[in-house]
Each structure stands twice: as C-alpha cells, then as structure tokens.
C-alpha positions as CSV (number, residue, x, y, z in Angstrom):
1,M,15.7,-21.5,-7.8
2,L,15.4,-17.8,-8.3
3,G,19.0,-17.0,-8.6
4,P,21.7,-15.1,-6.6
5,A,20.9,-12.4,-4.2
6,V,21.1,-8.8,-5.4
7,R,19.8,-6.5,-2.7
8,A,18.4,-3.1,-3.8
9,G,20.3,-0.9,-1.4
10,R,22.6,-2.0,1.4
11,V,22.0,-2.8,5.0
12,S,23.0,0.7,5.9
13,H,20.1,2.0,3.8
14,V,17.5,0.1,5.9
15,L,15.7,1.7,8.8
16,L,14.3,-0.6,11.4
17,L,11.0,0.5,12.8
18,G,10.9,-2.0,15.6
19,R,10.9,-5.8,15.8
20,A,8.1,-8.1,16.9
21,L,9.0,-11.6,15.8
22,P,8.3,-13.3,13.5
23,C,8.0,-10.0,11.6
24,T,10.9,-7.8,10.5
25,P,9.4,-4.4,9.5
26,R,11.7,-2.4,7.2
27,R,11.7,1.0,5.5
28,V,14.2,1.6,2.7
29,D,15.2,5.3,2.3
30,L,14.2,6.2,-1.3
31,Q,16.6,9.1,-1.6
32,R,19.6,7.0,-0.6
33,S,18.8,3.7,-2.2
34,G,16.7,4.6,-5.3
35,R,19.6,4.9,-7.8
36,L,21.2,1.7,-6.6
37,A,17.8,-0.1,-6.6
38,I,17.1,0.8,-10.2
39,W,20.6,-0.2,-11.3
40,A,20.4,-3.5,-9.4
41,M,17.0,-4.5,-10.9
42,A,17.9,-3.6,-14.4
43,S,21.5,-4.8,-14.7
44,A,21.6,-7.8,-12.3
45,G,18.0,-8.9,-11.9
46,Y,15.6,-8.5,-9.0
47,A,16.6,-9.3,-5.4
48,T,16.3,-13.0,-5.4
49,T,17.0,-14.0,-1.8
50,R,14.0,-15.9,-0.7
51,A,12.4,-13.6,1.8
52,P,11.7,-14.8,5.4
53,G,8.5,-16.7,5.8
54,S,7.0,-20.2,5.4
55,N,5.8,-19.5,1.8
56,G,2.6,-21.2,3.0
57,K,-0.9,-20.2,2.1
58,F,-2.8,-17.7,4.1
59,K,-6.1,-15.7,3.9
60,I,-6.4,-12.0,3.4
61,G,-9.6,-10.1,4.2
62,L,-10.5,-6.9,2.2
63,C,-12.7,-4.6,4.2
64,Q,-14.5,-2.0,2.1
65,T,-16.2,0.3,4.7
66,H,-18.4,3.4,4.7
67,V,-16.6,6.5,5.9
68,S,-18.8,8.9,7.8
69,H,-18.3,12.5,8.9
70,D,-18.8,11.1,12.4
71,K,-15.5,9.4,13.2
72,K,-17.2,7.1,15.8
73,V,-19.5,5.8,13.0
74,S,-16.5,5.2,10.7
75,L,-14.6,3.3,13.5
76,A,-17.7,1.2,14.3
77,N,-17.9,0.3,10.6
78,A,-14.2,-0.7,10.5
79,K,-14.6,-2.7,13.7
80,A,-17.6,-4.7,12.4
81,A,-15.7,-5.4,9.1
82,I,-12.6,-6.6,10.8
83,E,-14.7,-8.9,13.0
84,E,-16.5,-10.2,9.9
85,A,-13.2,-10.9,8.1
86,V,-11.9,-12.8,11.1
87,K,-15.1,-14.9,11.2
88,K,-14.5,-15.8,7.6
89,G,-11.0,-17.0,8.4
90,A,-8.8,-14.0,7.5
91,E,-5.3,-14.0,9.0
92,V,-4.5,-10.6,7.5
93,V,-7.0,-7.8,7.3
94,V,-6.8,-4.7,5.0
95,L,-8.8,-1.5,5.3
96,G,-9.3,1.3,2.8
97,E,-7.5,4.6,2.5
98,M,-8.7,7.2,5.0
99,F,-11.0,4.7,6.6
100,S,-11.9,7.1,9.5
101,C,-11.6,10.5,7.7
102,P,-13.6,11.9,4.9
103,Y,-11.4,12.2,1.8
104,A,-10.8,15.9,1.5
105,T,-7.8,18.1,2.3
106,K,-9.9,20.3,4.6
107,Y,-10.5,17.4,6.9
108,F,-7.0,16.0,7.3
109,F,-5.9,18.1,10.2
110,E,-9.3,17.9,11.9
111,Y,-9.4,14.1,11.8
112,G,-5.6,13.6,12.2
113,E,-4.1,11.5,15.0
114,R,-0.7,11.3,16.6
115,L,1.0,7.9,16.9
116,P,2.0,6.6,20.3
117,L,5.7,6.7,21.1
118,P,7.5,3.3,21.1
119,G,6.4,1.3,24.2
120,Q,3.3,3.4,24.8
121,L,-0.3,2.4,24.2
122,A,-2.6,4.3,21.9
123,S,-4.8,6.7,23.9
124,D,-8.4,7.9,23.4
125,S,-7.0,10.9,21.7
126,S,-6.0,8.6,18.8
127,P,-9.1,6.5,18.5
128,S,-8.3,5.0,15.0
129,V,-4.9,3.9,16.2
130,K,-6.4,2.5,19.4
131,L,-9.0,0.5,17.5
132,L,-6.5,-1.0,15.2
133,C,-4.2,-2.1,18.1
134,E,-7.2,-3.5,20.0
135,M,-8.6,-5.4,17.0
136,A,-5.2,-6.9,16.1
137,R,-4.6,-8.0,19.7
138,E,-8.1,-9.3,20.4
139,H,-8.4,-11.4,17.2
140,K,-4.7,-12.3,16.8
141,V,-4.5,-11.1,13.2
142,W,-2.2,-8.9,11.1
143,I,-3.9,-5.6,10.1
144,F,-2.9,-3.2,7.3
145,G,-4.9,-0.3,8.7
146,G,-5.9,1.4,5.5
147,S,-4.6,4.9,6.0
148,L,-5.2,7.8,8.3
149,P,-4.0,11.4,8.7
150,E,-0.9,11.1,10.9
151,L,0.0,14.3,12.8
152,E,3.7,14.9,13.6
153,G,4.7,18.4,14.7
154,D,3.0,20.8,12.3
155,K,2.9,18.2,9.5
156,V,0.3,15.7,8.4
157,Y,1.0,12.5,6.5
158,N,-1.3,10.0,4.7
159,T,-0.1,6.9,6.7
160,T,-0.7,3.2,6.7
161,L,-0.1,1.4,9.9
162,V,0.7,-2.3,10.1
163,L,-0.2,-4.1,13.3
164,N,0.9,-7.5,14.4
165,P,-1.2,-10.1,16.3
166,E,0.0,-8.7,19.6
167,G,-1.4,-5.3,18.7
168,G,1.9,-3.7,18.2
169,I,2.6,-1.1,15.5
170,V,5.4,-2.8,13.5
171,A,5.5,-0.6,10.4
172,K,4.1,2.6,9.0
173,H,4.1,3.7,5.4
174,R,3.8,7.4,4.6
175,K,2.4,8.0,1.1
176,V,5.5,8.8,-1.1
177,H,3.6,10.2,-4.1
178,L,1.0,12.8,-3.4
179,F,-2.2,12.9,-5.3
180,D,-1.9,16.2,-7.2
181,I,-3.9,16.0,-10.4
182,D,-6.0,18.3,-12.7
183,V,-8.0,16.3,-15.2
184,A,-10.2,18.3,-17.6
185,A,-13.7,17.2,-18.4
186,T,-14.5,15.5,-21.7
187,A,-17.7,14.4,-23.3
188,T,-17.4,11.0,-21.5
189,R,-15.9,11.9,-18.1
190,A,-16.2,14.4,-15.4
191,A,-13.4,16.7,-14.4
192,I,-11.4,16.0,-11.3
193,K,-8.9,18.4,-9.5
194,F,-7.2,17.4,-6.3
195,K,-4.0,18.6,-4.6
196,E,-2.9,16.6,-1.5
197,S,0.3,18.6,-1.3
198,D,-1.8,21.6,-0.2
199,V,-2.0,19.9,3.2
200,L,-0.1,16.6,3.3
201,S,3.7,16.2,3.5
202,V,5.3,13.5,1.4
203,G,6.8,10.3,2.9
204,E,10.5,9.5,2.2
205,S,10.7,5.7,2.6
206,M,9.7,2.4,1.0
207,T,8.0,0.1,3.4
208,L,8.2,-3.7,3.6
209,V,6.9,-6.1,6.3
210,D,7.8,-9.7,6.9
211,L,4.7,-11.7,7.7
212,P,5.0,-15.3,8.9
213,W,4.3,-16.4,5.3
214,C,6.1,-13.9,3.0
215,R,7.3,-10.4,2.6
216,V,4.8,-7.7,1.8
217,G,5.3,-4.3,0.2
218,V,3.0,-1.3,1.1
219,G,1.9,1.7,-1.0
220,I,-1.1,4.0,-0.8
221,C,-3.4,4.8,-3.7
222,Y,-1.4,7.1,-6.0
223,D,1.8,5.2,-5.2
224,S,0.3,2.4,-7.4
225,R,0.8,4.6,-10.5
226,F,4.6,4.3,-10.1
227,P,5.9,0.9,-11.3
228,E,9.4,1.9,-10.1
229,L,8.2,1.6,-6.5
230,A,6.5,-1.7,-7.0
231,L,9.6,-3.1,-8.8
232,A,11.8,-1.9,-6.0
233,M,9.6,-3.7,-3.4
234,R,9.7,-6.8,-5.6
235,A,13.5,-6.4,-5.7
236,E,13.5,-6.6,-1.9
237,G,11.6,-9.9,-2.1
238,A,8.0,-8.8,-1.8
239,K,5.4,-11.4,-3.1
240,V,2.3,-9.4,-2.1
241,L,1.8,-5.7,-2.6
242,V,-0.9,-3.9,-0.5
243,Y,-2.3,-0.6,-1.7
244,P,-5.1,1.0,0.3
245,G,-6.6,3.5,-2.2
246,A,-9.6,5.7,-2.7
247,F,-9.7,6.3,-6.5
248,N,-12.5,8.6,-7.6
249,M,-15.3,8.3,-10.2
250,T,-13.1,9.7,-13.0
251,T,-9.8,7.8,-12.5
252,G,-11.4,4.7,-10.9
253,P,-13.3,3.4,-13.9
254,A,-10.4,4.2,-16.2
255,H,-7.4,3.0,-14.3
256,Y,-8.1,1.3,-11.0
257,Q,-8.1,-2.3,-12.2
258,L,-5.7,-1.5,-15.0
259,L,-3.1,-0.4,-12.4
260,A,-3.7,-3.3,-10.1
261,R,-3.2,-5.8,-12.9
262,G,-0.3,-3.8,-14.3
263,R,1.6,-3.9,-11.0
264,A,0.9,-7.7,-10.8
265,V,2.3,-8.2,-14.3
266,D,5.3,-5.9,-13.5
267,T,6.2,-7.6,-10.3
268,Q,4.7,-11.1,-10.7
269,S,3.2,-10.6,-7.2
270,Y,-0.3,-10.6,-5.6
271,V,-1.7,-7.1,-5.6
272,V,-4.3,-5.9,-3.1
273,F,-6.3,-2.7,-3.7
274,C,-8.6,-1.8,-0.9
275,S,-11.0,1.1,-1.1
276,P,-13.6,2.8,1.1
277,S,-17.2,2.2,-0.2
278,R,-19.0,4.9,-2.1
279,S,-20.7,7.6,0.0
280,P,-24.5,7.9,-0.3
281,D,-24.0,11.6,0.1
282,K,-23.5,13.1,-3.3
283,N,-21.7,16.1,-1.7
284,D,-18.9,13.8,-0.4
285,Y,-15.8,12.7,-2.3
286,Q,-17.0,9.7,-4.3
287,A,-14.7,6.7,-4.0
288,W,-14.8,4.2,-6.9
289,G,-14.8,1.2,-4.5
290,H,-14.1,-2.0,-6.4
291,S,-11.6,-3.4,-3.8
292,Q,-9.8,-6.3,-5.5
293,L,-7.1,-8.9,-5.3
294,I,-5.1,-9.8,-8.4
295,N,-2.8,-12.9,-8.6
296,P,0.8,-13.0,-10.0
297,W,-0.6,-14.0,-13.4
298,A,-2.6,-10.8,-13.3
299,E,-5.9,-12.6,-13.0
300,I,-8.7,-11.0,-11.0
301,V,-9.3,-13.3,-8.0
302,V,-12.0,-11.1,-6.4
303,E,-13.5,-7.7,-7.2
304,A,-16.1,-5.9,-5.2
305,E,-18.6,-3.4,-6.4
306,H,-19.0,-0.1,-4.6
307,E,-21.1,-1.0,-1.6
308,P,-19.6,-1.9,1.9
309,G,-18.6,-5.4,2.3
310,V,-15.9,-7.9,3.3
311,W,-14.2,-10.4,1.0
312,V,-11.7,-13.1,2.2
313,V,-9.3,-14.7,-0.3
314,E,-6.6,-17.3,0.0
315,V,-3.1,-16.3,-1.1
316,D,-0.3,-18.7,-2.0
317,P,3.1,-17.1,-2.1
318,S,4.6,-20.0,-3.9
319,E,2.5,-19.1,-6.9
320,A,4.6,-15.9,-7.2
321,D,7.7,-18.2,-7.3
322,R,6.1,-20.4,-10.0
323,I,5.2,-17.5,-12.3
324,R,8.6,-15.8,-11.8
325,E,10.4,-19.0,-12.8
326,Q,8.2,-19.6,-15.9
327,V,8.4,-16.0,-17.1
328,P,12.0,-15.1,-15.9
329,T,12.0,-11.3,-16.4
330,S,14.3,-11.2,-13.4
331,Y,17.1,-12.4,-15.7
332,Q,16.2,-10.4,-18.8
333,K,16.7,-6.8,-17.7
334,R,18.7,-4.5,-20.0
335,G,20.6,-2.2,-17.7
336,D,22.7,-1.1,-20.6
337,L,19.6,0.5,-22.2
338,Y,17.3,1.8,-19.5
339,A,18.6,1.3,-16.0
340,P,18.6,4.8,-14.7
341,Y,15.6,6.1,-16.6
342,A,13.7,7.2,-13.6
343,E,16.6,9.2,-12.3
344,L,17.2,10.8,-15.7
345,E,13.5,11.8,-15.8
346,D,14.0,13.5,-12.4
347,V,17.0,15.4,-13.7
348,K,15.2,16.6,-16.7
349,R,12.2,17.7,-14.6
350,R,14.4,19.7,-12.3
351,R,16.0,21.6,-15.3
352,G,12.6,22.1,-17.0
353,D,13.3,19.8,-20.0
354,S,10.3,20.1,-22.4
355,S,10.9,16.5,-23.7
356,L,9.2,14.9,-20.7
C-alpha cells in the first residue's frame, strides 16, 4: 500500500475542464494551491490515493515530426506520424512542442489558432486543432497534441491539448514557465538567447488527465526544469509525466536527458519527452530531437536521434507503484527543514535578495 491520502490542494482548488468518461481532466491553480502542495509533500508525504484507472499496461507512441514553414506540410507530417503510431499499436500518441509552427517568437501570432468553444467542432480556421480532433476520433486513441500557439483575446499561449478517443478536447496545459534564457558562448558550446515572454503569456494552472490506465501530468519543455511542478503532479497521483519539448543545440546535449531522468528519479514516474525533429534548414531554430521515454527507475527505455520517426513503447503503471514502495521517499520528507523553500525563493526574488 502507498499510505493515506494527502491531497495537494483541496477540491475547491481544482478547475474541471470538462468530462468525457473515463477521463477526469483537471487543472490545479498554482497560485492558490502551490503553498499547500509543497507543505503536503514535504511534511506528510505525497498524495497517495490510488488514482483512477486500471493500472494496466498500455502503449505510448512518440512522434518526432519535421516542422515546416508551410503549416499544411507540418500537419501532413503529424497526420502520417499519428497513423504510423496507431499501426504500431499505440493507444496514446504524443507529438512535439510547436508541431505545426516554426519555433520562433515572430511566428507565434501568425501560426496561432483559437480553440473551439465547448460543444463546438474545430473549424478550418484552426487546422491543427481540427486535425488532432479528427485523428483521435478516427483512430480511437488518446492524443497529447504536442503544443501550438493558442490565441485568446490579444494573448498567445504555448498550449498542449489532450484529446480523448471521441475526438473531444478534455484538457489543455498552458506552459507555466516561459523559456527566457541568455547563455553565453564558451569554447565548447554556442550561445543561445531566447525570450518567450516577449510574445507568450504564462499559464497559471497545473494539468492532470485521468486516462483509463492511470493519471498523467502534463508540462511543456522548460516546465521540465522545475522539479516542484513534477513533484506536485506526483503528489496528485500522476504515474506518467508528458513533456512536449523543443530543446536547442546548446541546452539539449547538456540537459535534455539529464532532466528527463531527473524528473523520473524525483517522482518515480514514467517521463516522456517528445521533440520535433531537427530542421534541415540551418537558418531555422534547431531542435535537439532525441525524443525519449524514461521508466520510474530512471532507465532509458527508448531514445531517438534527431531525424523524424515514430517509436511505440509499452508502459506499466504498476512499475511506478513497485519503485515507490521499494524506495519510499514519500514517507521520508523533512517538512521541518525545507517544506516551503520554493515559496521562500519567490519571496527573496521579489525583494531582490542577492543570496539567490
């Protein structure tokens, strides 16, 4: 047994996005539940209610596709990859970050799409959304639709959509940590400067989706650098963490696999990183590629190179239970020492503390 239930947050802190049984999509408001989530994890252990789902094995397809400046080409690539994954037995399909938009801030508004209102079908004005809905419905699979630029009012978000086998949008995750970095060149690596916040607005919610087999947490790319988010999703019962991500040629070789395995160690969960393939055009943003799936023991189950391709892997949620029981970090947290450290860092940052 995994122990008593300690929920990170309360029912009032959960925003339902819609319901399409057997899934229960959930978003947990970070501003309202973050402090309680950290306290609960550190002082009383992770949330240990067995999340809904059969705990049975299922197959995940990782689709590493080429992103073109022609959206129609990008969508054709995604469609072909989804179909290949289904032929290989995938029941859940994952695409890469910005799978239908070149990864540069100048393109996000141009390639952005508006989501259909509840009860409406996606229209031709939102072709990426329409494709995801059609593919999920036609092939009766769950799809974690990489990410796309979501337009709402005058804002644009980096958003992952989750589709159920009926083709319904059951959850969306707006990237909660924006990719703002400025890394100087050294003798062994190129410089990289990128600032998503010049264009993108930040998401405010943690996203979890109940699949028929287990609960899944969702992040996007730079979200993976924050163990607090991964641990909060683990605290809510997630056994699989999915991160569409387009790391670059500087941070990718250094950190991509390190972060994937790190989050697997932290949370004792399966971790999926799914990237676009590398562009043959040297003037484009160069994604690292290397989509991969890591098991709860932090072993590499599959890792791609940088070319387009599809990989289908079996996942066993009960393996997360086994590892968590054998290495019971859930019961070993020291809330008296470090429970609110993320909040304290935020307070120091706001007052300009130089000790950070």
